[in-house]
N, C-alpha and C positions, 0 to 999 in steps of 0.2 A: 505494500503498500503504501502512497504517495501521503504520507501527513502530513505535507505541509502543504499539499494543495490541498487535502479531503481540510485541512481546518482553516483553511479562505470559505470552502466550500459555507463548513459546518455557524463560520461568524457572521458570513452573508445570511442565512436560512437566517441563524439567530436576529439580526437584526431587524428583518424584518416583521420578525414574530416579537419581536419584544425591542423596537424602537423608543423606550422609556429608557431603555439598556447601552443605545449605539456605544456611547463612549467605556464604561466599564468592558461589554464585547472587545471594544478594538480596545482597547485596554489588555483585557486575558490575550486574544491575540496575540497581539505584538509581544507580552509576555514570554509566550508559547515560541513561536520562531528566534525570540532572541535567542533563549535556552538552546534548542539547539543546535542555531548557529554556530554556538559555542561547545557544540557537541556531547548537550543533553541528550539522553532518547528519545526520537523521535515519540513511536507507540506511548509512554510514557506522557512526556507534553502531553500529545494529546488526550489519552485517559484525564490527562487532570483538564488539561480544557471542556468537556465533556463536560466532565464532575462539576464546574464552575456550571453552566451555559446546562448544564440539569438544576441548580442550587437556583436558578436567575428563574427557573422555568416556576419551581414549586414554587417561591417564594411570588412571582407575579400569580401564577393561576388561583393558591390558599392565599394568599394576603399574609403570609407569617414572613 
């Protein structure tokens, strides 16, 4: 899997779904890509990013 490409796809989808969290999602995306570029595990960074998006989704949908 091309994790950087998938990160971008997921970030764009999340921004469309949660436009009120646009800046936060961009920050999460930028952090993940930066970590990958510095030698971090792409799979791990993708997983962390998706966990954060799931938390945003839960917070937005449940008001938690």
